[in-house]
N, C-alpha and C positions, 0 to 999 in steps of 0.2 A: 222908704227905708230899705237898706241893703239887706237882703235875706241871706243869712248864713247860720252855721251851727251855734253861734254864740248868742243869738237873740231869738231863739224859738220861744214862744210864750203861750200861755193859756189864754184863749180868746176871751174868756169870761172874766178871769181874775187878773190877767196880765202878769201873773207870777212866773218869773223865769224858772226853767228847769234846773234845779240844783240837786245836791244830795238829799234824798228823801228817806224818811223813816219807813222801813219795810213793814207792811201789814202782816199780821199773823194769818197763816193760811187756814181756812175753815176746814174742819174735819171732813174727810171725803164721804160722799154719800154711797151707801151700799148699792152696788150695781146689780141689775138683773143678769141672769146667766145669758151668755152669748157664745156662739161658735167662734173660736179663734182660728183664723186662717194660718196656714203653715208659715208664711212670711213673717207673721207676727210672733210665732213661736221661735223663729230664728232670732229675731230681735231680743226676745227674752233670754235666749240661750247665751247671748253675748253680754248679759248683765245690763242691758239698756232698760230705761224706765219709761212707762207710759205717761206722757205729759198730763193727760186728763186725770190721772191718779193724784197729781200734785195740786192742780189748780183748775177748778171747773169754770173759771172765768175765761180761760184760754180756749178760743174756738179753733177746731181742727178741720181744715178743708184741703186734704191732700190732692194736689192737682194732677199727680201722676196716677191717681186712682180714678181718674176721669179722662175724657178726651180733650179737656181744655188746657192743653200744653202744646209745646212746639212739635211734638211727635203726632199730635192729634189722635192718640190712642191710650188706652189704659194699660200701663205696664206693672202696676202694683196689685192687680187683681182685686181681692176683697178687703185689702188693708184700708182701714178708716181711722186707725189710731196712730198718733205720731210718737216716735221713740227717739230718745237722746241718751247720751251718757248722763249719769245722775247729777254731776256737778254742772253740766251744761243745762240740764232741765231746770235746776234750781236757779240759775242765772235768768232763764226765761221767765220763771215765776216772779223774780224780782222786777224784771222789766214790766210784766203785766201789772204788778202791784203799783209800781210807780206811775204807769199810765193812768190807771183808774184813780189814783190819788190826785192826779193833776187834771184829768179830763174824765170824770165819772161815767160819761155816756160812751166812752170808747173802749174797745177790746182788741187785744192782740189776736191775730189770725195766723195760724201755722199753715203754710202752703206746701212745705216739704221739710223733712227732718233727716233721720238716718236713712241711708240708701245703700244697699249691698253693692259691692263692686261689680258683680255679675250684671246688675241692671245699669250701672254706669257704662259698661261695655255695650250693652244693648242700645243705649242712647247714642253712643258714639257711632256704632255700626249702622244704625237705621236712619240717622239724620240725613235728609235728602237735600244737602247743601254742599257746595264745593269745600274741599279740605281747608282752603285758606280761611273761609268763613267759619267752618266748624270749630277750628281751634281758637277762634276769637270768643266763642260763646259757651263751649262745653269743655269741662275738665277732661283731659286725656286720661283714659283708664290706665295707661302706662305709668302715670305718676300717682293716680288716685286723687280723690277729692276729700276734703274734711267731712263731707256728708258720709263718706264711706267708713268713717270712724265714729259717726254719731256725734260729731263735734261742730257741726254747722247747721244753720236753720234758715229757711226762707220764710219771711213773714211779711204781713201787711197789717192794716188796721181797719176795723169796721165799727159802725155804731151799734147800739144795742138791738136795732131792728135787723141787723145783718147786712146792711149796705156798706160795701167796701168804699173807703175813701179814695178819691181820685188822685192817683200818683203820676199821672201823665202818660203812662204806658201800661199795658197789661203785663202780668207775670210772664216771664220767658220771652220778652220782646227782644228780637234781634235788630236793635236800632240804637244808635248812640243817644237817643232821647232817654234811654234807661240808665245811662252812665251818670253816676253822681259827679264824676269829674267834669262833665260837660254842662252841669246844671246852670251855672251863671251865664255861660255862652248861650244856651238855649232859652234862658229867661230874657236876655237882652234882645234876641232875635224874635221873640214872641212865640217860639215853638212850645215853650212850657209857660204855664200861668203861675203867678205868685202863690195862689192857693195850693197848687199841685206841689210846688217846692216846699211850702210850709208843712204840708202833710208828710212829705218825706223827712223833713227835718224833725218833726215830732217823733216819728218812728226811729230815726237814727239816734236822737237824743236819749230816749229811754233805753234803747238797746246798748248804746255806748256806756251809759251810766251803770248798767247791769254787768258790764265787763265784756261785751261783744265788740268785734271790730268789723266795720263795713269794708267792702271792696270797691274798687274804682269803676267797675263795669256793670253792676247790677244793684239797683236800689233795694231789692228785696233780700239780698244775701248777706248773712252775718256769720263770721267765724268766732268761735269761742276761744281758740288758741292757735298757735302756730302748727304747721305740719310736723315739725320736729318734736314738739311736745306731744302731739297726738300719737306719733309713732312710738314714742317711749312709754306712754302711759295707757294707751287704749289698744284694743285688738281691732285689726282690720276686718270689717264685715265682708267676707269674701263672696258668699253665695246666698241667694234668697231661697234656695231649695233646702228644706229641712233634711232630706235624705242625704245631703252632702255635708252637713254641718259637722257630724262626728268625725268623719274622715279628714275634713279640712282642718279642724282644730288640732288634730294630731300631727298633721304634716302640711302646714300652711305654706303655700307658694305665693309670696307677696309680689307686687309689681316691682319692676326694676328700681332699685334704690337710687335716689338722687345723691350725687356726691355732696360731701359736707359743705364745700365751697359754692355749691350751685346757686344759692340765693344771692351770694355776693357778686355773681357774674351776670345777673339779669340786667338787660338794658332794653329800652324802647326806641324804636326808630319810625320815621314816617316814610311809608312806601308810596312812591309817586307813579310808578308804572310797571307793567309786565310786558315782556316781549318773547316771542318764540325764537328769536335769533339774538345773538350777542351784539350789543351796541358799542360803538366806539365812544370813548369819553367825550369827544368833541362833536358827537352826533347832534344834528339840529333838533332831533326829537327830544333831547334833554333840555333844550332851550337855555343852554348856558349854565345849568345847575350841575354842581360837582356831586355826583351821586355814587354811592357804593353799590356794587353788584353782588348778588348771590344767586345760586342756582337751586331751585326748589320745585319739586313735583313736575319736572320736565320743562320748566320755564326759567328764563332769565328775569330777575326782579331787581328793581333799583330803589334804594332808600337814601334818606338824608338824615344825618345826625345820629347820635347815640346818647340817650338820656336815662336817668334813673327813675323817672316817674312819668306816668301818662300825662299829667298836667303840663310837664315841660314841653310836650309835643304840640300842644294846642296852637301856640303862636306860629310854629313852623308849618302846620297844616294851612293856616290862613295865608302865609307867605307863598306856599307852593300853589295854592289856588289862584293867587294873583298872577302866577307865571303860567297858568293854563292847565295845571294838574288838578282838575276839579274833583277827581275821585281819590285824592290822597287820603290815606288812612294809617292807623297806628298798627305796627306789628311788634312782637316781642322776641327777644333772643336770649339764650344762655351762651355767652361768648359768641360764637358764630353759628350756633345751631338754633334754628327757628323753633319756637315753642308757642303754645297758645296764650293769648292775652289773659284769659282767666287764670291759667296755671301760673303765669308770671305775677299777676296781681296778688294771688294767695301766697306765693312764695316770699314776697317782699313785705307782707304784713307782719 
């Protein structure tokens, strides 16, 4: 059977995932008093809602409140509750309800939700990887992420015993095995197993049915809306420090705004090599490939093609590998300006 979004099924009932009747949310249980950390008070000050107040079936395991993330450190402090915009949280409740109605022993697990821009900057600045790789996996704080508006969520699925389903990679994996756009290729090569793909498709199906959009580079990440919608309808969560909130909300300094036509000018290219010196177009190093050159971070870099989606690049990568460019990979541009793969993926959703 070819595994794709159209034929995800309930292993017990073999019932395809279609539009499901939403369940009525149970009245919330009165919670015991707890100390609320300042970062959580910041979330509340922006009008965000605590997911656990809406649906106790949703499990929250914030990975940036632990050291099980790519930074290998806790950057959220004592935050253990996940916050989102109200309408985004309601979509997540619908996804949870649909999942339980189809597979009663499964639960949505939130790995990350709203994230202040100040912590986005911290991620960007402290990541110990080259800039070329950094912009492939982390949203540049210059543009901001939908997480910074409380409009994106990172999720997975667990069983009722708390065991996470095998998705083929860990959360925050810096590997193309995490790319939904590479799944069929990785399945054919044996790098991903059918069960791992099916687990991802179950997650994507209930999230898409609830109104979320996946991105091409992370199986766990889902957007509730476009960046343009978020900018018009939500406040940017600028700082995680409560002492700064009042001042910031009076005089918010937003990241540099993207031009209106920005998303229309996004394109993806296949980078085949990097050189410390400028290459002649007829250089033997290029092996007869007609490549475009750009200068970036002090190096000359060479790319092939200009495409509107990551998927369009996959066959070109294979072709370049047959010509000896084994490390060929995908890069993103706005016109002729290099931007991050993740930023580009979100902008074209």
